[in-house]
N, C-alpha and C positions, 0 to 999 in steps of 0.2 A: 438266674430267675429273680424277679423283683418280689420283695416282701409284700408290697402293696398291689400286686397283680390281681385283677379281678378273679373271683372264684368261678370255675367252669360251671356253666349252667347245667351240664349233664352229669354232675357229680353223682356217684352211685348212692350217696346217702340222702338224696333229696326226699325220700319217703320214710326216713327214720322217724319223723314225727308221728306218722300213722302207727308204726309199731309201738312206739312209746305210749300213745294214747290208748290203743286197744289193749295192750298188756296192763296198763294202769287201770283201765275201766274194768277188766275182768277181776283184777285183784281187789278193787274197791267193792264190786258187787259181791264177791266171795266174803269180804270182811263184813259187809252189811248183813248178809244171811247168817254167818256164824255168830256175829254179835247178838243178833235178835234171837237166835235159837238158844245160845248158851247164857245170855244175859251177863257175860263176862265183862266187867268194867275195865279190865286191863286192855281190852281191844279198842276202847274209845279213842285213845290218842292215834292209833293206826288209822281208824276210820276218819278222824278229823284231818290228819295230814294227807292221806291219799286223796280224799275228796277235794280238799282245798288247793292242792298243788297239781292235780291231774291236768286240767285245762291250761293253766299258765305255763307249766313245763312243756307241754306238747306244742304250744304256740311258739315258745322260745326256740325249741328244736327246729320247728318249721322255718322260723325266721333265720336261724343260723345258716341254713343252706342257701340263703339268698343275700348274704353279705357281699359287700363290694370288694373289700381288700383283705389280705392275709393278716393285717394287724388286728382284726376282730377275731381273736382266738377263742377256743372253747373256755380257756381260763378266764379271759376277760368277760365273756358272756356270763359265766357262772358267778363272777364277782359282782357284776351289775345286778344280776337277778337276786342273789342272796344278800350281799352287803347293801346294795342299793335299796332293796325292799325293806330290810330291817331299819337302816338309817332313815329312810323316808317315813316309815311308820312311827319311829321314835320321835323324830323332829316334829312331825305333824301333831302327834299326841301332846308333846310339850307346849307347842305354840297355841294349839286349840284350847288347852287347859287354862293358859294365862291370858289369852287375848280375846276369846270368844265368850259371849254371854247371850242368854235367850233374847232374840230380837227377830224382826222380819228379815234381817240381812244375815242370819246365822249361816244358812247354807252357802251363800256367796262367800262368806268368810272362810268356811271350810274348803271350798273350791280354791280360793286364792292361796291359802296356806298349804294345802296338800300338793297342788301343782308347783308351787314355789319350792317346796321341799324336795320333790322328785327331780325338778330341773337342776337344783343346786347339787344334788347327789350325782346326777348324770354328768354334769360338767366336771365335778371333782374326780370321779372314777375314770373318766376318759381324757383327762387333761394331758396325759403323756403321749397320746396318739400323734404321730408325726403328720399324718394326712387325715383330714377330717372331711370325709365324703358324706354328703347328705343321706345316701342310702344307708350307710353304716350308722348314722345318727338315728334313723328311723328304727333300725334293728336294736341298738343299744337303749334307745328310749323306751321301746316296747318291752325290753327285758327288765328295766327298772320298774316300769308300770306294772307288769305282770308279777314281779316279785312283791311289790307293794300289795297288789290284789290278793296274792296267795296268803301272805301273813295276815292281812285284814280279814279274809274269808275264814281263816282258821279261828280267829277270835270270835267272829260272829257265829260260827258253827258251834264252838264250845259254849258260848253264852246261850244259844238256842236250846242246848241240852237241858238247861234248868228251867223248869216251869213251876207254877203254883201247885200242880199236882205231883211234883217230883221230877225225876229224870225222864226225858222223852226222846228216845232214839229216833222216832219218826219225825219229830220236829228238827232234829239235827240233820237227818237225811234230806228232808225237804229243803232246808236252808242251803245245804251243799249243792243240791241239784239246781236250785234257782240261781245261786251265785255262779255256778259253773257254766250254766247256759249264757248268762249275761256277761261273763268275764271278758270275752273278746271285744265287746263294745264299751268297756269301762276304762279303768286306769291304763291298761296297755295301749289302747287306742289314743287316749289323750296325750300320754307322754311320748308315744311314737311321733305324733304331729310336732310336739315341742322339740324332740330330738332332731328331726329332719330339718326344721327351721334353724335350730341352733347351729348345727354343723354346716348348713348351706350358707349361713351368714358369716361364718368364721373363716379366718385365714387357714393356711395349712398347718400352722403351729400354734396359733392362739385363738381363743374364743372371742367373738365380737358380740356384744349385746346391743342389738340394733332396734330401731323402731318397729321393724317387722316382727322381731322376736317378742317385743313388748305387747304388740297387738295380738299375736298368737297366744301368748300367755294369758292375757285377759280373756280372749275368746274361749280357750279350752277351759278356763276357770268358770266361765258362764255356763258352758255345756255341763261341766261337773255339777254346778249348783242346780241347774234345771233337772238333771238326772236324780240327784238326792232329794229334791223338793217335789218331785212329780206327784207323789202321794198326796201331799198337802195341797198342791195346785188343783189336782183332780177333785179333791174333796170340796175345796172352795167353789170351783166352778159348778159342781153338782148342787151345792146348797143354793148358790145364786140363781140357778136356772130352775130348780125344782123344789126348793125348800118351802115348807109351810109355816104360817105364823106360829103354830104350836111348837114346831121344832126350833125356831129361833128363840122362843120364850124359854125352852129347856136349856138351850145353849147359854143364854144370859144368866140363868140360875146355876150354871156350872154342871149341868147334866148332859149326858150324851144321848141324843135321840136315836130311836130305832129307825134305820132307813127302810124305805119301801123296796119292793122287788125292782121297780123301775129305777129307783135311785141307785141301788146296788149294781144294776147292769150298766147304767150310765157311768158310774164311778169307775167300774172295771174297764170300760171302753176308753174313757179319757186317760186313765192311768197308763194302760199298756200302749195306747195310741201315742201318748206323749213320749214315752220311752223309745218307741220305734222312731219317731221323728227326730229325737235327739241323737239316736244311734246313726240314723241315715245322714244327718248333718255332719257328724264326726267322720263317718266313712268317706263321704264326698270330699271333705276337707283333706283327709289323709291321701286320697287319690290325687288331689291337686299337688300336694307336697311330694308325693311319689313321682309324679310326672316331671316335676322340676329336677328331682334327684336323678331320674333316668337321663334327662337332657345333660345334666352335669357329667354323668358317667360317660356318656358318649363323647362329650367334649374332651374329657381327660384322656380317654383311649385314643382319640384322634391325634392329640398333641404328644402322646407318650413317645419319647425317643427310643429308637431301636439300637440295641448294642450288638456288636458282633465280637466274636472271639470267645475265649474261655470265661470271661467275666459275665457273659450274657446269661 
């Protein structure tokens, strides 16, 4: 049997992700209830970790059942998720601290740095794969991205705990809920696109950094920047369309004007509508990459030699 033989589509563990998700969700809800009832601060790390890792881990388990070759083992997936996530977060944090400064291009800089960090970590951790199939690149890229998202979400959740009024468990829970819902269309999606293109453009033993990969990197960085800056974009559009002279005067003096009900509604629609459009663009792009990966997989299967005898 070949080590790089495609994984059977009817594998019995295809629904393992659902069991992981439901079990984790029940544990997280129990932790939320017990923490709020007892006010026990020792439960906060459990609450943060369960909420931050629930969706990313579930999606990685789901993706593992759809890998193309046996080279993508559970150990490799675990390594890309944990090691890739931590290295990506650390590299991005260092680069952003030294290279970025407040400017209109700040979010674009964040996108370029974080996507470059994840791409570099993905290439490093998967460099020893003998066969680099595009479908496996999507899986491993998503794993690195979801690992990045999980550790980043844990940081945001922990930070949300501290408010001017003291510790706020409700703020922490709301942050984890929001980031958990949005996790599938964030870091995991963008790095899955990059991983598919990286592996598709590469030879069987070596990575190739092509023009298509460069365009893909710049494109997902722009999607990343639009996603992060959507709050500011929606606010700017709302002010341009509905702002009053008095509100602009307050802004010039350094004060934050109180929005009207109509402005608050428009801002919410623009903000969420923009996020939905960015997410749809990313999903459509991933589907194109996945279609090419499927075509590659069919070509490989068609050309695969058949061995007879004991060594087959």
